[in-house]
N, C-alpha and C positions, 0 to 999 in steps of 0.2 A: 504493500500500500504506500509506504514512504517513497519507494522508487517511482510509483505512478505520479505522486504529487510532485516530485522533483522533475519528472519529465514534462509535466504540464507547465511548471514554472519556467523551465528552459524554453519551451515553445513560445511563451509570452514575452520573452526578452526581445527588445526591439531590433537587434542587429544580428545579421546572419553571416558567419564567416564565409560561407560558400557564395555569398553575394557581395563580397568585398569590393568588386569593381564598380558597384553602384554608389560607393561612398568616396567622394573626392578627397584628395590629400590637402585639406584646409587646416587653418588654425581655428580651434574651437575655444571659446571663452565663456565661463560661467562664474557665478558668485555664490557664496554661502554666508549666512548670518544677517541677511537684510532685516529679518523680522525679530531678531533677538533684542533683549532689553539691555544687554551689556556686552562688552568686548567689541572687537573690530568686525567690519565686514571684510571678507577675504575673497579675492578673485584669483582664478587660475587660468592660464592660457596653455593649451596643449596642441602640439602638432605631431602627427604621425601619418604614414601612408597605410591605409587600412589593409592593403594586400601584402604588406611587409611586416606585419606584427603577428605574434602567435595567435592561432585561431581562438584559443581560450580567452584572449583579451576581448575580442569582439563578442564572443558568445556570452560572456558574463557581464558586459557593460549594461548599465541601466541608470536611471535617475538615482542619484546617491541615496535619496531618502528611502528607496525601495530595497536597498541592500543592507546586509548585516555589517556590523563594524569589522568583523573578521574578513568578509569578502572585500570590503572597501580597502582594507590594508593590503591584501594580496594584489588587488588590481593596481593600486598605487605603485607598488614595486614593479609590476609589469610595464606600466605606462612609463615610468622613469627609465627603465632599462631599454625600451624600444622606441621611445619618442623623445620629444623636447618639451620641457616643462618650465614655466615661470610663474611666480606668485607675486601678488601685491595686495596691500590692504589699506583700509582707512580706519583710523582710530575712533573711539567713542567721542573724543573731543572734536575731531574733524567732522564727524556725523552731526554733532550738535551745532557746529559752526556753519556748515554748508548745506545740511539736510541730507537725508539718507539717499535720495535719488542721485544727487550730484556727487556725493561721496562714493557711491557704488560705481557710477560710470567712470569716475576718475580712476578708481582702483582697477577696473577692467581695462581701461586704456593703458595704464602703466604695465599691467601684466603682459599685454600683447607686445608693447614696445620692448620690454625686457627680454622677450623671446628672441628678438633680433633677426626675424625672418621676413622676407618679402614674399608673402603668400596670401591668397584670399583668406578672409577672416569671417567667421560666423559667430555672432554674439547671441547668447540666449536672451530672449525677451523681445521687447518692442522698440528699444532704443539702441542706436549706435553711439558709443562714447564720442564726444566732440574731439578728443585727441586723435581719433582715427578718421576724421573727415578727410576726404580725398584719397583714402586708401580703398582697396577692394574689400570693403566691409559691408556686411548685411546683417540685420537682426532676424532671428528665427524664433517665432513663438513656439514654445514647447520643444526647443531644439534638442534637449537631452533625450528625446524619443526619436529623432530623425538624423541627427549629426553625431557620429560616434565620438568625435573629438570634443564636442560640447559635453556629452555624457562623461567622458574621461575627465574633463576640467571640473565638473561638479564633484566627482569622486575625490580628486586630488585636493580641491579646496576644502571639502568637508573633513578629510583626514587631517590636513594641516590645522584647520581651525579647531577641531575637537582636541587635538594635542595641545594647542596653545591655551585653550580654555581650561584644560586639566592642570596645566602649569600655573595659570592665574588663580585657580581655585586654592592652591597651596599658599599663595600670597594673600588672598582675600577669602578666608574660609567662612563657611556658614551659609553660602548661597546655593551650594550644590552644583556648581558649574561643571564639576567632573562628571555629573550625570545629565544635566539639562543644557550644557553648552551655552548658557546665558539666555535661553529662551524663557518665555513667561509662564512656566509651569506653576502649579499651585505651591510647590515647595519654594520656588524662587520668589514668588510674590509674598508669601508669608515671611520669608527672610528679609525682604525689603522693608516690610512693616516693622519687623523687630530691630533690624540693624541700621536702617536707612541706606541710602545709595553709597556705593564705593566710588573711587575715582574712575573705575572702568564702566560705570553705568552711563547710559545715554539719557541725559537729563532732559532732552527735548522730547522724549517719548512719554506719552500720557501716564502710564503706570508709575514711572519713575518721577515725573514732574509732580504728580499728586503727592507722593511721599515727601518730596522736597518741600512742598507747600505746607503739609501737615507738620513737618519738623522745623519750620521757619520760626525763629525767635520772635517774641512779641516786641513791637517797637516801644 
């Protein structure tokens, strides 16, 4: 029975190794952490030729949220070994200063630039970062289901950001970032009420801003 479930799951994966010629050798870019209450937003840019990577890479790629942590770690190793990878981020302070949309697009543009390749670019979402204007760049809605390099970028970005949030959890204990990666879980929101915001919290986000207001000293 377990084998049947595994077979069905494999069939539902979006990328087919035997159809690798259908996927161009483009740069894919995606971000992780846009909706979190704390920590940076992280963007990854990934390039590889789909017909020159191990078949198991394409066969197991998917939206990072649909994969287990163990599967994401293994895929990240494969992606790094058989492709080109670059990362960039925008801190909580930058997000508060410029807004999450602008901070995210800036991080995505920087990740692509750091890759240092003159190749067509596919960005997950609806916007092309201003830094990439004039380049062969296009936005792809739900690109992690149609462009393998975007799916790979989402995996790499999530693995990197989860590791970073686990390290930050040791510096700022009590919020459960090693489990929730800074997202607004019940555990995280309760901790915000108990401890107030840390320097890594996005004070422009409503759940954090509300705590700031509640904790403000009386004039």
